[in-house]
C-alpha positions as CSV (number, residue, x, y, z in Angstrom):
1,M,58.2,53.2,72.9
2,H,60.6,54.2,70.4
3,A,59.0,55.8,67.0
4,M,58.7,53.5,64.1
5,A,62.4,53.9,61.6
6,R,60.9,55.9,58.0
7,D,62.1,56.1,54.7
8,K,64.5,59.0,53.8
9,T,62.8,59.7,50.5
10,T,58.9,59.2,51.2
11,G,58.9,60.0,55.1
12,R,56.9,56.7,55.8
13,A,57.0,53.2,57.9
14,P,58.1,50.3,56.1
15,G,56.1,47.9,54.8
16,T,52.5,50.4,54.6
17,H,52.9,50.2,51.1
18,R,52.6,47.2,48.7
19,P,54.0,48.0,45.4
20,R,52.7,45.6,43.0
21,G,56.1,44.4,42.4
22,A,59.9,44.7,43.0
23,A,63.0,44.6,40.8
24,T,60.6,44.1,37.8
25,T,60.5,45.2,34.3
26,M,59.9,48.5,34.2
27,P,55.8,49.0,32.3
28,D,55.8,50.5,29.3
29,Y,54.2,54.3,29.2
30,A,50.3,53.8,29.0
31,P,48.7,57.2,30.0
32,Q,45.5,57.2,32.1
33,L,43.1,59.5,30.0
34,A,40.3,61.6,31.4
35,T,36.5,61.8,30.1
36,L,34.7,64.8,29.6
37,V,32.0,65.3,32.0
38,A,29.5,68.3,32.3
39,A,30.7,68.8,36.1
40,A,33.3,68.2,38.9
41,P,31.9,66.1,41.4
42,D,32.0,67.6,45.0
43,S,32.7,64.7,46.8
44,D,36.3,64.4,49.3
45,E,36.6,61.0,46.9
46,W,37.9,63.4,44.5
47,L,40.9,65.6,44.2
48,H,40.9,68.5,41.6
49,E,44.4,69.9,39.5
50,T,44.8,72.7,36.9
51,K,44.4,70.9,33.2
52,Y,47.3,72.3,31.4
53,D,47.0,73.1,28.1
54,G,50.0,71.4,26.3
55,F,51.4,68.1,25.6
56,R,51.0,65.0,27.6
57,T,54.0,63.4,28.5
58,G,55.8,60.7,29.6
59,L,59.3,60.8,31.6
60,I,61.5,57.6,30.9
61,I,64.6,57.1,33.6
62,D,66.7,54.7,33.3
63,R,70.4,53.5,33.6
64,G,71.6,57.0,33.2
65,R,69.5,57.9,30.1
66,A,65.9,60.0,30.3
67,R,63.3,60.1,27.2
68,L,60.5,62.1,27.1
69,L,57.6,60.4,25.0
70,T,54.1,61.4,23.8
71,R,50.8,59.8,25.1
72,N,50.8,57.8,21.6
73,G,55.3,56.4,22.3
74,L,56.3,58.8,20.1
75,D,60.2,59.9,21.3
76,W,60.2,63.6,22.0
77,S,63.3,63.9,23.4
78,A,65.5,65.5,21.0
79,R,62.2,68.9,21.1
80,F,62.8,69.0,24.6
81,P,66.8,69.0,25.4
82,D,66.7,70.9,28.5
83,L,64.3,68.8,29.8
84,V,65.6,65.8,29.5
85,D,69.2,67.1,30.8
86,A,67.5,68.3,33.6
87,A,65.2,64.8,34.0
88,L,68.7,63.4,34.5
89,R,69.4,65.3,38.1
90,L,66.5,64.6,39.8
91,P,66.9,62.3,42.4
92,V,66.0,58.7,40.9
93,S,68.0,56.0,39.6
94,S,65.2,54.9,37.6
95,A,61.3,55.9,37.6
96,L,58.7,56.4,35.0
97,L,56.8,59.8,35.5
98,D,53.5,61.4,33.7
99,G,52.5,65.0,33.2
100,E,52.3,67.5,30.9
101,V,54.5,69.9,29.0
102,A,53.6,73.4,28.5
103,L,54.7,76.9,28.7
104,E,53.7,78.6,31.7
105,L,52.9,82.3,31.1
106,P,54.1,85.7,33.9
107,D,50.1,85.2,35.3
108,G,50.6,81.3,36.0
109,R,48.2,79.7,32.8
110,T,49.9,77.8,30.3
111,S,49.6,78.2,26.8
112,F,49.2,75.7,23.7
113,Q,49.6,78.5,20.9
114,G,52.8,79.9,22.8
115,L,54.7,76.3,22.9
116,Q,53.8,75.9,19.1
117,N,56.1,78.8,18.7
118,T,59.7,77.5,19.4
119,G,62.3,80.0,19.6
120,R,59.7,82.6,20.1
121,R,58.2,81.5,23.4
122,K,57.7,84.6,25.7
123,G,57.1,82.0,29.7
124,A,58.6,79.3,30.9
125,L,58.9,75.6,29.3
126,T,58.1,73.6,32.6
127,C,56.9,70.0,32.5
128,F,53.7,69.6,35.5
129,L,54.3,66.0,36.7
130,F,51.4,64.7,38.8
131,D,51.6,60.7,38.6
132,I,54.5,58.2,39.0
133,H,53.9,54.6,37.9
134,W,57.8,53.1,38.8
135,L,60.5,54.5,41.7
136,D,63.9,52.4,42.0
137,G,62.6,49.4,41.1
138,E,58.9,49.3,41.9
139,D,55.9,49.2,40.3
140,L,53.6,51.9,41.9
141,T,50.6,51.3,39.3
142,S,48.6,49.8,41.6
143,L,48.6,51.8,44.5
144,P,46.2,54.5,45.4
145,L,46.8,57.8,43.3
146,E,47.1,59.8,45.8
147,E,49.4,57.6,47.4
148,R,51.5,57.7,44.2
149,K,51.6,61.5,44.4
150,A,53.3,61.1,48.1
151,R,55.8,59.5,46.3
152,L,56.6,61.8,43.6
153,E,56.3,65.1,45.6
154,P,59.6,64.5,47.5
155,L,61.4,64.1,44.5
156,L,60.7,67.7,43.1
157,A,60.5,69.5,46.4
158,R,63.2,72.6,46.7
159,R,64.1,72.1,42.8
160,R,63.9,76.0,42.6
161,K,65.7,76.2,39.4
162,S,64.4,72.8,37.6
163,P,62.1,72.9,34.8
164,F,60.3,70.3,36.3
165,R,56.9,70.8,38.8
166,Y,54.5,69.0,41.0
167,S,51.0,69.4,39.8
168,T,49.6,70.1,43.3
169,H,45.6,69.9,44.0
170,V,42.5,70.6,46.1
171,I,40.5,67.9,47.8
172,G,36.9,68.0,47.2
173,D,34.5,70.9,46.7
174,G,34.7,70.6,43.2
175,T,32.2,72.9,42.0
176,R,34.0,76.0,43.8
177,V,37.6,74.5,42.4
178,H,36.5,74.6,38.6
179,A,34.9,78.3,39.4
180,E,37.7,79.6,40.4
181,A,39.7,77.9,37.4
182,C,37.6,79.7,34.9
183,R,37.6,83.0,36.6
184,A,41.3,82.8,36.1
185,R,41.0,82.2,32.2
186,M,42.6,78.9,32.9
187,E,41.6,75.8,30.2
188,G,39.6,73.7,33.0
189,I,40.1,71.3,35.7
190,I,41.0,67.6,35.7
191,S,39.3,65.8,38.6
192,K,40.6,62.3,40.1
193,R,39.5,59.6,42.3
194,R,42.1,59.6,45.2
195,D,41.9,55.9,45.4
196,A,42.1,54.8,42.4
197,P,45.4,52.9,40.5
198,V,46.8,53.5,37.6
199,T,43.9,53.3,34.8
200,P,44.9,53.2,31.2
201,G,43.9,54.6,28.6
202,R,40.2,56.7,29.3
203,S,38.3,56.2,32.5
204,R,35.7,57.4,34.9
205,A,38.6,57.3,37.8
206,W,40.3,61.0,36.1
207,V,37.5,63.5,34.7
208,K,37.8,66.8,33.2
209,V,35.6,69.8,33.5
210,K,36.9,72.7,30.6
211,C,35.9,76.1,31.1
212,V,35.7,77.0,27.5
213,G,34.8,74.2,24.8
214,R,37.9,73.1,23.1
215,Q,39.2,69.9,21.7
216,E,40.8,68.4,18.1
217,F,40.0,68.6,14.9
218,V,40.3,67.1,11.6
219,I,41.5,69.3,8.7
220,G,39.6,68.6,5.8
221,G,40.1,71.7,3.1
222,F,41.3,75.4,3.6
223,T,40.1,78.8,1.4
224,D,41.9,81.6,0.1
225,P,42.6,84.5,2.0
226,Q,41.0,87.9,1.5
227,G,42.4,91.4,1.7
228,A,45.6,92.1,3.1
229,R,45.6,88.8,4.9
230,E,48.3,86.0,3.7
231,G,48.4,82.3,3.7
232,L,45.2,81.5,4.4
233,G,41.4,82.5,4.9
234,A,40.0,79.7,7.3
235,L,40.4,76.3,7.8
236,L,37.6,73.9,7.4
237,I,37.5,71.5,9.7
238,G,36.3,68.0,11.1
239,H,35.3,64.6,13.6
240,H,34.9,61.4,13.3
241,E,31.9,59.7,13.2
242,D,30.4,55.9,12.1
243,G,34.1,56.0,10.0
244,R,32.8,59.4,8.5
245,L,34.1,62.6,8.9
246,V,31.5,64.8,9.5
247,W,31.6,68.9,9.1
248,A,32.1,71.2,12.4
249,G,32.7,73.9,10.6
250,K,35.2,76.7,9.4
251,V,37.7,78.4,11.4
252,G,39.3,81.9,10.3
253,T,41.1,83.1,13.2
254,G,43.9,82.4,15.6
255,F,46.5,82.6,13.1
256,T,49.5,84.8,13.0
257,T,50.8,85.7,10.3
258,R,53.8,83.2,10.2
259,S,51.6,80.5,11.3
260,A,49.1,81.1,8.8
261,R,52.0,80.9,5.6
262,E,53.5,77.7,7.2
263,L,50.7,76.0,7.6
264,R,49.2,77.2,3.9
265,T,52.4,75.5,3.0
266,R,51.9,72.1,4.5
267,L,48.3,71.9,3.8
268,D,49.2,72.7,-0.4
269,Q,51.2,69.1,0.1
270,L,48.2,67.6,0.9
271,V,45.7,68.9,-1.3
272,Q,43.1,66.9,-3.3
273,E,40.1,67.3,-5.4
274,T,37.2,66.1,-4.0
275,S,36.3,66.5,0.0
276,P,36.6,64.2,2.8
277,F,33.5,65.4,4.5
278,T,30.5,63.1,4.2
279,P,28.1,64.7,3.3
280,P,30.2,67.2,1.6
281,P,29.8,70.9,3.4
282,R,27.3,73.5,2.0
283,G,28.6,76.9,1.8
284,A,32.2,76.2,1.0
285,A,32.7,77.1,-2.4
286,G,36.0,78.1,-3.6
287,A,37.6,75.8,-0.7
288,H,40.8,73.5,-1.7
289,W,40.1,69.9,-0.2
290,V,43.2,68.0,1.2
291,R,43.6,64.9,2.9
292,P,42.7,64.9,5.9
293,E,46.0,64.3,7.9
294,L,46.8,67.5,10.0
295,V,45.0,67.7,13.8
296,A,44.1,71.3,14.8
297,E,43.6,72.1,18.1
298,V,40.6,74.5,18.5
299,A,39.3,76.7,21.5
300,F,34.9,77.9,21.0
301,T,32.5,78.8,23.1
302,E,29.8,76.1,22.0
303,W,28.1,73.6,19.5
304,T,25.3,74.7,17.5
305,E,22.4,72.5,17.6
306,G,23.3,71.2,14.2
307,G,26.5,69.9,14.6
308,K,28.9,73.2,14.3
309,I,31.0,75.1,16.7
310,R,30.6,78.8,17.6
311,H,33.2,81.5,17.6
312,P,35.9,79.3,17.0
313,S,40.4,80.3,17.4
314,F,42.8,77.9,16.3
315,Q,45.2,76.9,18.7
316,G,47.9,75.5,17.1
317,L,48.2,71.5,15.4
318,R,48.4,68.9,17.3
319,E,51.3,66.4,15.9
320,D,51.5,64.1,18.9
321,K,47.5,62.7,18.0
322,P,46.5,60.9,14.8
323,A,43.7,62.5,13.0
324,K,41.4,59.0,12.6
325,S,41.4,58.9,16.6
326,V,39.5,62.1,16.3
327,V,36.1,62.2,17.6
328,R,33.7,64.7,19.1
329,E,33.9,65.1,23.1
330,R,30.9,65.0,24.4
331,A,30.0,65.7,28.2
332,A,28.7,63.3,30.2
333,L,27.0,63.4,33.6
334,P,29.9,64.1,36.8
335,A,31.0,60.6,37.3
336,S,29.2,59.1,40.7
337,T,30.2,59.9,44.2
338,A,27.6,57.9,45.9
339,R,29.2,54.9,47.1
340,A,31.3,54.8,50.1
341,T,35.1,54.2,49.3
342,S,37.9,53.5,51.5
343,I,40.5,56.2,50.9
344,R,43.8,54.0,51.6
345,A,45.7,57.0,52.3
346,A,44.9,59.6,55.1
347,A,43.4,62.7,53.5
348,P,46.4,65.5,53.7
349,A,45.8,68.6,54.3
350,R,43.8,71.0,51.9
351,S,46.4,72.9,49.2
352,T,45.7,75.4,46.6
353,A,47.0,74.5,43.1
354,G,48.1,77.6,41.4
355,P,46.7,80.9,40.2
356,A,44.2,79.0,39.0
357,L,42.6,77.8,42.5
358,R,43.5,80.7,45.0
359,A,40.1,83.4,45.6
360,R,37.2,82.3,46.1
361,P,34.3,83.8,45.6
362,V,32.4,85.8,48.4
363,S,28.8,83.5,48.6
364,G,26.9,83.0,51.5
365,R,27.3,83.8,55.6
366,A,30.7,81.7,56.0
367,D,32.0,83.0,53.1
368,R,31.7,86.1,54.2
369,R,32.6,86.0,57.9
370,A,36.2,84.4,56.2
371,A,36.4,87.2,53.8
372,A,36.0,89.5,56.8
373,A,39.3,88.1,57.9
374,A,40.9,88.1,55.2
375,P,43.4,90.5,54.1
376,T,41.3,92.8,51.6
377,V,44.7,94.1,49.5
378,I,43.4,93.2,46.3
379,R,46.4,94.2,43.1
380,G,47.9,96.1,46.2
381,I,45.2,98.1,46.7
382,S,43.9,98.7,49.8
383,I,40.2,97.6,50.2
384,S,38.2,99.9,52.6
385,N,34.9,98.5,54.2
386,P,35.2,95.7,51.7
387,Q,31.8,94.0,53.7
388,R,29.8,97.4,52.9
389,E,26.6,96.3,50.9
390,M,26.5,98.1,47.2
391,Y,23.4,96.4,46.0
392,P,21.2,95.8,49.2
393,G,19.1,92.5,49.8
394,E,21.3,91.2,46.8
395,G,24.4,90.2,48.9
396,I,26.7,92.1,46.5
397,T,29.7,93.5,48.2
398,K,32.4,96.2,47.6
399,L,34.6,93.4,48.2
400,D,32.6,91.5,45.2
401,L,32.7,94.3,42.6
402,V,36.7,95.3,43.1
403,R,37.1,91.0,42.6
404,Y,34.9,91.4,39.4
405,V,36.8,94.4,37.7
406,A,40.2,92.7,39.2
407,A,38.7,89.3,37.3
408,I,37.4,90.8,34.2
409,G,40.0,93.7,33.8
410,D,41.7,91.9,30.7
411,W,38.4,92.1,29.0
412,M,37.4,95.8,30.1
413,L,40.5,97.6,30.0
414,P,40.6,97.8,25.8
415,H,37.1,100.0,26.0
416,V,38.7,102.2,28.7
417,A,42.1,102.8,28.7
418,G,43.7,106.5,27.7
419,R,40.0,107.8,27.9
420,P,38.2,110.9,29.9
421,L,36.2,109.4,32.6
422,T,33.1,110.1,34.1
423,L,32.2,108.1,37.2
424,V,29.0,107.6,39.0
425,F,29.7,108.0,42.8
426,C,27.7,105.4,44.9
427,P,29.0,106.2,48.7
428,D,26.5,103.8,50.5
429,G,25.2,101.5,47.5
430,I,22.8,101.8,45.2
431,G,20.1,102.4,48.4
432,G,21.7,105.9,48.8
433,E,22.4,109.0,46.8
434,C,24.6,108.8,43.7
435,A,25.8,111.5,41.5
436,Y,28.2,111.6,38.8
437,L,31.7,112.6,38.7
438,K,33.7,114.1,35.9
439,H,36.5,116.0,37.2
440,G,39.3,114.6,39.3
441,K,39.6,115.5,42.9
442,S,43.0,115.7,44.5
443,W,42.1,113.0,46.8
444,G,41.7,110.6,44.3
445,P,43.7,107.6,43.7
446,K,47.1,107.8,41.9
447,T,46.1,104.7,40.2
448,L,44.3,107.1,38.0
449,R,45.8,109.6,35.5
450,R,45.0,112.9,35.3
451,V,44.7,115.0,31.7
452,K,43.4,118.7,31.4
453,L,40.9,118.7,28.7
454,R,39.2,122.3,27.1
455,E,35.6,122.9,27.9
456,K,33.4,125.7,26.9
457,T,34.6,128.4,29.6
458,K,37.2,126.7,31.3
459,V,40.1,123.9,31.2
460,G,38.9,120.6,33.3
461,E,41.0,117.9,34.7
462,Y,39.6,114.6,34.0
463,M,40.4,111.3,35.0
464,V,41.8,108.3,32.7
465,A,42.2,104.8,33.8
466,D,44.8,102.5,32.1
467,T,45.6,99.8,34.0
468,I,43.7,97.3,35.9
469,E,45.3,98.5,39.1
470,G,42.7,101.8,38.3
471,L,39.4,100.1,37.6
472,V,39.7,98.6,41.3
473,S,40.3,101.6,42.5
474,I,37.4,102.9,41.2
475,M,35.5,100.6,42.6
476,Q,37.2,100.7,46.0
477,M,36.1,104.9,45.8
478,N,32.8,103.7,45.4
479,W,32.5,104.8,41.8
480,L,30.1,102.1,40.7
481,E,29.9,103.0,37.1
482,V,32.4,104.3,34.4
483,H,31.8,105.9,31.7
484,T,33.8,107.0,29.3
485,W,34.6,109.5,26.2
486,N,34.0,108.9,21.9
487,S,38.0,109.7,22.0
488,T,41.1,109.0,23.4
489,I,43.8,111.5,25.5
490,G,45.5,111.2,21.7
491,H,43.0,112.7,19.3
492,V,40.5,114.5,21.8
493,E,38.9,116.3,19.1
494,Y,38.5,113.4,16.9
495,P,36.0,110.5,17.5
496,D,36.9,107.0,17.3
497,R,33.9,105.2,17.4
498,V,29.8,106.6,17.1
499,V,27.4,104.4,19.0
500,I,23.4,105.1,18.4
501,D,21.7,104.4,21.8
502,L,18.5,102.5,21.5
503,D,16.3,102.7,24.6
504,P,13.1,101.1,24.7
505,G,9.4,102.8,26.2
506,P,8.1,100.4,29.2
507,D,5.6,99.0,26.4
508,V,8.4,97.6,24.1
509,P,9.5,93.9,24.1
510,W,13.3,92.5,24.4
511,K,12.6,90.9,20.5
512,D,11.4,94.7,19.0
513,V,15.0,96.3,20.7
514,V,17.0,93.2,19.5
515,A,15.2,93.7,15.9
516,A,16.1,97.2,16.5
517,A,19.7,96.8,16.9
518,R,19.7,94.4,13.7
519,E,17.8,97.4,11.6
520,T,20.1,99.8,12.9
521,R,23.3,97.3,11.9
522,T,21.7,97.1,8.2
523,V,21.6,100.9,8.0
524,L,24.9,101.4,9.0
525,A,26.5,99.0,6.9
526,D,24.8,100.5,4.1
527,A,27.0,103.3,4.6
528,G,29.9,101.4,4.7
529,L,30.3,101.0,8.3
530,E,30.6,97.6,10.2
531,S,29.2,97.4,13.7
532,W,28.9,95.4,17.0
533,P,26.6,95.2,20.0
534,K,26.3,95.9,23.6
535,T,23.4,95.6,26.3
536,T,23.4,99.2,27.9
537,G,22.9,97.7,31.7
538,G,19.4,98.7,31.4
539,R,16.3,97.5,28.8
540,G,18.5,99.2,25.6
541,L,21.1,98.0,23.3
542,H,24.2,100.1,22.2
543,V,25.3,99.6,18.2
544,V,29.0,100.4,17.9
545,A,30.6,101.5,15.2
546,P,34.3,102.1,15.5
547,L,36.0,104.5,13.1
548,A,39.7,105.4,12.3
549,P,40.1,109.1,13.5
550,G,39.9,111.9,11.5
551,A,36.1,112.8,11.3
552,S,35.0,115.9,13.9
553,W,32.4,115.6,16.8
554,R,30.1,117.1,14.5
555,E,30.4,115.4,11.3
556,G,29.8,112.3,13.7
557,L,27.1,113.7,15.5
558,A,25.4,115.1,11.7
559,F,26.0,111.2,10.5
560,T,24.3,109.3,13.5
561,Q,21.5,111.8,13.6
562,G,21.0,110.5,9.5
563,I,20.8,107.2,10.5
564,A,17.9,107.8,13.4
565,E,16.4,109.8,11.0
566,S,16.0,107.2,8.1
567,L,14.9,104.6,11.1
568,V,12.2,107.2,12.2
569,Q,11.1,107.8,8.9
570,E,11.2,104.1,7.9
571,S,8.9,102.5,10.7
572,P,7.5,105.8,12.6
573,A,5.5,103.3,14.2
574,R,8.1,102.2,16.0
575,Y,10.7,104.6,16.4
576,T,11.5,108.3,17.8
577,T,13.9,111.2,17.9
578,A,11.7,113.1,21.1
579,F,13.2,112.7,24.2
580,S,10.7,113.9,25.5
581,K,8.7,110.4,27.6
582,A,4.7,111.4,27.2
583,G,3.5,109.4,24.0
584,R,6.8,106.9,23.3
585,D,5.8,104.0,25.9
586,A,5.7,101.3,23.1
587,L,8.3,103.4,20.6
588,I,12.2,102.9,20.6
589,L,13.8,106.0,21.2
590,V,16.7,106.3,18.5
591,D,19.4,108.1,21.0
592,V,22.5,110.1,19.1
593,M,23.4,112.8,21.9
594,R,26.5,110.9,23.3
595,N,28.0,111.5,20.1
596,N,28.6,115.4,21.1
597,R,32.0,116.1,22.7
598,A,32.1,115.7,26.0
599,S,29.7,113.1,26.2
600,T,30.1,109.7,27.8
601,V,28.7,105.9,27.3
602,V,28.5,103.9,30.1
603,A,31.8,101.4,29.4
604,A,31.9,97.8,28.0
605,Y,32.0,95.4,31.4
606,S,31.0,98.3,33.9
607,P,28.2,97.6,36.8
608,R,24.9,99.6,36.6
609,A,23.8,101.7,39.8
610,R,20.8,99.6,38.8
611,A,18.6,96.6,40.7
612,G,20.5,93.1,40.0
613,A,23.8,94.9,39.7
614,P,23.7,94.2,35.9
615,V,26.8,94.6,33.8
616,S,26.9,96.5,29.9
617,T,28.0,93.4,28.2
618,P,29.5,93.0,24.8
619,L,27.8,90.9,22.3
620,S,28.5,89.2,19.2
621,W,25.6,89.5,16.3
622,D,25.4,85.6,16.6
623,E,24.5,85.8,20.1
624,L,22.2,88.4,20.2
625,S,18.7,86.7,20.7
626,A,15.0,87.3,21.9
627,R,16.0,84.5,23.7
628,R,18.6,85.9,25.5
629,P,16.9,89.0,27.6
630,P,19.6,91.3,29.1
631,D,19.6,90.8,32.4
632,R,21.1,88.1,32.3
633,F,24.5,89.7,32.7
634,T,25.3,90.7,36.0
635,V,28.2,91.1,37.7
636,R,28.1,87.3,39.4
637,T,27.5,86.6,35.6
638,V,29.6,88.0,33.5
639,P,32.5,86.7,34.6
640,R,31.6,82.9,34.5
641,R,30.3,84.1,30.9
642,L,34.0,85.1,29.5
643,A,35.7,82.2,31.6
644,R,33.4,80.5,28.5
645,L,34.4,82.5,25.8
646,G,37.0,81.3,23.3
647,A,37.4,84.6,21.4
648,D,36.5,88.0,21.9
649,P,32.8,88.7,21.0
650,W,33.7,92.5,19.2
651,Q,36.9,90.3,17.3
652,G,37.4,92.3,14.4
653,Y,36.6,95.6,16.0
654,W,40.2,96.5,17.3
655,T,41.3,96.2,13.7
656,A,38.3,98.0,12.0
657,T,39.8,101.0,9.6
658,Q,36.6,102.2,8.8
659,R,35.7,105.9,8.0
660,L,32.5,108.2,7.8
661,P,31.2,108.3,4.3
662,G,32.9,110.8,1.8
663,R,36.3,111.5,4.6
């Protein structure tokens, strides 16, 4: 028999699909919208795409003309003239395509903030196309999504210099796909039923699962800047509910100096005397109220029980969405995948969907067998013995540790870079012998810098990790814990932080350790120093106060000794400075000896050589709670935590310029 002839564009035999209509009028752009859900569906009836962080866009090509429309029908062709020009080079005479205009960063993520900075973009302006409604006289809206995507993909194939990209997908396994997207610090994923036709508006055929809290809010007011800041202090934001604008909190981070000034100029034109919120918010003294017309995109960590957002960060203005449409997004249960549905298109080979969906975590025997066969090169570094168990009985291998530091390296590096290191060497994992390693060895990895520092009787060579590759090399060498000096190579004799280590005896409950950290914060604040907490990876807490280099090691130690003595004097039944373990089962040791020259502190985000693979984890003061014990922060859980965070829990730490009293 002769092979059936196939269409040159689609690769399909004629008659294998039935378009809703031919030679009819192109439909209007009516985008399908995704419903927020709490978890991604896992069934093979669903496909999953990266959630891009940009402007939803309809691309219309007809009669030698191209237009870009927002989801509300606004013509934004003039904003993206390069995209309009490139659209005319696509191999179509008429088409209606659906996608997202986004700024693609070098690491594969997309940035809404970067997209806002017209003329100052650091990335590639790209239009990711994920659907097609019309193609050369055919209405495709009644076809299953998978068939529509099969019609779309050939139009974009082998067009390397085009700003238009096909949005690839993964079929099934939504939970894992979402976890990988979050680990890559993406915004989230969109899950879509493979068999569904185009359904304009919000439906359960498309659902979205986010990695961090993020949505639009209406700006109802602002406060004046404090200190050296320009433009504005914070935005007062809310959302609509039952016809009212409901207060959701303040946003005081995420602005550049320029964006704050530009936003203040626009807000000054909207000032009104009365609050637009119902009821008026408390704690908004000195606020300037505005007409609720501007919409801000805001990232945040979570909603409080009182309906406020925590740790918000301004991302940009949403000029493509009207303020009246802004409501609180609430995650529903995942769309049901239990019913059997005929998938009309044959399932293609599973494909990856860009940087967010590549590496898979090692979990379970099947995954470990796959990992053993896979290349063991991470960030250009060959990993020897990747399946060696570093935490016996817990299934955590060397490869897992390498992947951990590669995933969280951007968070860990600021705490480590430029500092002399002391490492804990565990060649056989925590089940064997471990030893501290202070000086660099000739056989050490080249990714670590070597520096020579004066010691009491000699000069020692220390290692410094300035890159994520350096952190990966540390785990490759079985150096499981990372400890750092309290000074950097540039100011070796002048510490840039003081650390108070609260080490509880075995009878001290966690709630008392939390209370001790808060009391320590108060004492430091009374001395003029702001501080930040982190878990130690054990049962204790570190309270860290950054300093502008200038005080000597001796001054830093003397200051912290005074803090420790004041705590003991105030509450001798709770605190001690005596290192002897005898008699301190119910006491908290206030250890300040880490503020000596050459003494070290376990680095933020470093694993610990202890059962459970705990991690020394920075927290905000709001997060520090008796209800959140430190054993919840582990090699397995910290990457998910960081993926959910909308802001650094130590915001403000890096810009603090405080000095010891009297300096």
